[in-house]
Backbone as numpy.savetxt, mean C-alpha at the origin, in Angstrom:
# Nx Ny Nz CAx CAy CAz Cx Cy Cz
19.68 2.19 -3.53 19.13 1.02 -2.88 17.86 1.38 -2.12
16.97 0.45 -2.00 15.70 0.68 -1.33 15.72 0.10 0.07
15.20 0.88 1.00 15.11 0.46 2.39 13.89 -0.45 2.55
13.82 -1.19 3.62 12.69 -2.08 3.91 11.37 -1.32 3.92
11.39 -0.05 4.34 10.16 0.72 4.44 9.77 1.37 3.11
10.50 1.07 2.04 10.12 1.55 0.72 10.77 2.86 0.32
11.74 3.33 1.06 12.39 4.60 0.77 13.77 4.33 0.21
14.14 5.09 -0.80 15.46 4.90 -1.38 16.51 5.50 -0.46
17.49 4.70 -0.07 18.55 5.14 0.82 19.78 5.53 0.00
20.45 6.58 0.42 21.74 6.93 -0.14 22.75 5.97 0.47
23.37 5.13 -0.36 24.21 4.05 0.14 25.36 4.59 0.97
26.04 5.64 0.51 27.19 6.15 1.26 26.74 6.72 2.60
25.63 7.47 2.63 25.13 8.02 3.89 24.64 6.90 4.80
24.04 5.89 4.20 23.53 4.77 5.00 24.69 4.01 5.63
25.76 3.80 4.87 26.90 3.08 5.42 27.59 3.91 6.50
27.62 5.23 6.33 28.25 6.09 7.33 27.50 6.05 8.66
26.19 5.87 8.62 25.39 5.83 9.84 25.23 4.42 10.38
25.70 3.42 9.64 25.59 2.05 10.10 24.30 1.37 9.68
23.50 2.03 8.83 22.23 1.46 8.36 22.49 0.69 7.09
22.10 -0.57 7.04 22.24 -1.37 5.84 20.89 -1.39 5.14
20.78 -0.77 3.96 19.48 -0.71 3.27 18.93 -2.09 2.99
17.63 -2.24 3.16 16.95 -3.48 2.85 16.91 -4.47 3.98
17.60 -4.20 5.09 17.60 -5.13 6.21 17.07 -4.40 7.44
15.84 -4.69 7.80 15.18 -3.99 8.90 15.88 -4.23 10.23
16.52 -5.37 10.40 17.15 -5.68 11.68 18.29 -4.71 12.01
18.86 -4.09 10.99 19.98 -3.19 11.22 19.56 -1.76 11.48
18.28 -1.48 11.57 17.82 -0.14 11.90 18.06 0.08 13.38
18.85 1.11 13.69 19.18 1.38 15.08 18.03 2.11 15.76
17.77 1.79 17.01 16.72 2.44 17.77 17.33 3.41 18.77
16.70 4.57 18.88 17.12 5.54 19.88 16.66 5.02 21.24
17.56 4.90 22.17 17.22 4.29 23.46 16.22 5.13 24.26
16.21 6.45 24.07 15.31 7.30 24.85 13.89 7.28 24.29
13.76 7.35 22.97 12.43 7.46 22.36 11.95 6.18 21.72
12.87 5.29 21.39 12.49 4.07 20.68 12.28 4.30 19.20
12.61 5.52 18.73 12.42 5.84 17.32 13.55 5.25 16.50
13.25 4.83 15.29 14.25 4.25 14.42 15.04 5.29 13.68
16.32 5.02 13.48 17.18 5.89 12.69 17.41 5.19 11.36
16.80 5.69 10.31 16.91 5.06 8.99 17.92 5.79 8.14
19.04 6.15 8.70 20.09 6.76 7.91 19.70 8.13 7.42
19.56 8.29 6.10 19.38 9.60 5.52 17.94 10.10 5.47
16.96 9.27 5.71 15.58 9.75 5.58 14.83 9.87 6.89
15.37 9.54 7.98 14.90 9.84 9.34 13.47 9.40 9.67
12.88 8.48 8.92 11.60 7.91 9.30 10.37 8.66 8.83
10.51 9.80 8.13 9.33 10.56 7.68 8.51 9.72 6.71
9.17 9.12 5.74 8.46 8.30 4.77 7.92 7.03 5.41
8.59 6.55 6.44 8.10 5.37 7.14 6.76 5.67 7.81
6.58 6.92 8.25 5.30 7.32 8.84 4.20 7.26 7.79
4.53 7.61 6.56 3.56 7.53 5.47 3.16 6.07 5.24
4.15 5.18 5.27 3.86 3.76 5.10 2.96 3.25 6.23
3.22 3.70 7.44 2.38 3.29 8.57 0.96 3.81 8.41
0.83 5.05 7.93 -0.50 5.62 7.71 -1.26 4.83 6.64
-0.56 4.43 5.58 -1.19 3.62 4.54 -1.67 2.29 5.12
-0.81 1.68 5.94 -1.15 0.39 6.53 -2.37 0.52 7.44
-2.42 1.57 8.25 -3.56 1.79 9.14 -4.82 2.04 8.33
-4.70 2.82 7.25 -5.87 3.11 6.41 -6.40 1.83 5.76
-5.51 0.98 5.27 -5.95 -0.27 4.66 -6.61 -1.19 5.68
-6.06 -1.24 6.88 -6.69 -2.05 7.94 -8.07 -1.51 8.27
-8.20 -0.19 8.40 -9.50 0.40 8.71 -10.50 0.11 7.60
-10.06 0.21 6.35 -10.95 -0.09 5.22 -11.37 -1.55 5.24
-10.42 -2.44 5.52 -10.75 -3.87 5.60 -11.74 -4.18 6.70
-11.55 -3.55 7.86 -12.49 -3.76 8.97 -13.87 -3.23 8.62
-13.90 -2.06 7.94 -15.19 -1.50 7.53 -15.90 -2.42 6.55
-15.16 -2.96 5.59 -15.77 -3.87 4.60 -16.28 -5.13 5.30
-15.50 -5.69 6.21 -15.94 -6.88 6.94 -17.19 -6.59 7.76
-17.23 -5.45 8.43 -18.40 -5.06 9.21 -19.63 -4.93 8.31
-19.44 -4.29 7.16 -20.56 -4.09 6.23 -21.09 -5.42 5.72
-20.19 -6.34 5.40 -20.61 -7.66 4.90 -21.37 -8.42 5.98
-20.88 -8.35 7.21 -21.54 -9.07 8.30 -22.87 -8.41 8.66
-22.88 -7.08 8.64 -24.08 -6.35 9.07 -25.22 -6.46 8.04
-24.90 -6.35 6.75 -25.94 -6.44 5.72 -25.40 -7.21 4.51
-25.39 -8.53 4.61 -24.81 -9.33 3.53 -25.59 -9.24 2.22
-26.91 -9.07 2.31 -27.72 -8.99 1.09 -27.35 -7.75 0.27
-27.24 -6.62 0.95 -26.89 -5.37 0.27 -25.46 -5.44 -0.26
-24.57 -6.06 0.50 -23.18 -6.21 0.06 -23.10 -7.04 -1.22
-23.87 -8.11 -1.27 -23.91 -8.95 -2.47 -24.43 -8.17 -3.66
-25.45 -7.34 -3.45 -25.98 -6.52 -4.54 -24.91 -5.55 -5.05
-24.16 -4.93 -4.14 -23.13 -3.99 -4.54 -22.00 -4.68 -5.31
-21.63 -5.88 -4.89 -20.60 -6.63 -5.61 -21.10 -6.99 -6.99
-22.36 -7.41 -7.09 -22.93 -7.75 -8.39 -22.94 -6.53 -9.31
-23.33 -5.38 -8.79 -23.34 -4.15 -9.59 -21.93 -3.82 -10.06
-20.95 -3.99 -9.18 -19.56 -3.72 -9.55 -19.08 -4.62 -10.66
-19.38 -5.92 -10.56 -18.95 -6.85 -11.59 -19.68 -6.60 -12.91
-20.94 -6.19 -12.85 -21.66 -5.85 -14.07 -21.02 -4.64 -14.74
-20.61 -3.67 -13.94 -19.93 -2.49 -14.49 -18.62 -2.86 -15.16
-17.84 -3.73 -14.53 -16.57 -4.17 -15.11 -16.83 -4.94 -16.40
-17.85 -5.79 -16.39 -18.19 -6.56 -17.58 -18.61 -5.65 -18.73
-19.44 -4.66 -18.44 -19.87 -3.71 -19.47 -18.69 -2.94 -20.03
-17.77 -2.54 -19.15 -16.59 -1.81 -19.61 -15.74 -2.68 -20.52
-15.57 -3.94 -20.16 -14.78 -4.85 -20.99 -15.44 -5.06 -22.36
-16.75 -5.19 -22.35 -17.47 -5.34 -23.62 -17.30 -4.10 -24.49
-17.36 -2.93 -23.87 -17.20 -1.68 -24.62 -15.80 -1.58 -25.22
-14.80 -1.96 -24.46 -13.42 -1.93 -24.98 -13.30 -2.91 -26.14
-13.90 -4.10 -26.00 -13.87 -5.07 -27.09 -14.55 -4.56 -28.34
-15.70 -3.92 -28.20 -16.40 -3.34 -29.34 -15.57 -2.24 -29.99
-14.93 -1.41 -29.16 -14.08 -0.34 -29.67 -12.92 -0.90 -30.48
-12.26 -1.92 -29.95 -11.14 -2.53 -30.66 -11.60 -3.17 -31.97
-12.79 -3.79 -31.96 -13.33 -4.40 -33.18 -13.60 -3.32 -34.22
-14.18 -2.21 -33.80 -14.45 -1.09 -34.74 -13.15 -0.48 -35.23
-12.15 -0.45 -34.38 -10.86 0.15 -34.75 -10.17 -0.68 -35.83
-10.29 -2.01 -35.71 -9.67 -2.91 -36.68 -10.42 -2.89 -37.99
-11.74 -2.76 -37.96 -12.55 -2.81 -39.19 -12.34 -1.63 -40.09
């Protein structure tokens, strides 16, 4: 079974510790530290998920700042990106046409 944080939980170990996989509300918190006890995986993988989330937020903020700071250059970069995707699609189409012929 998969835990809410994306980690596969051992069902028997999870049941022994009182953790119900897939339900975040049942994650017990340590009263001294506030750290969550996720049964058999102890939150290490959850830290990875948090790091991914922080990285995506930072990337989103950077993109928003770049668009606001220099919208003309951002539009040029988006246009270049879409032209590249279009050229790649055309190349794949030509390849498939040659493959069939």
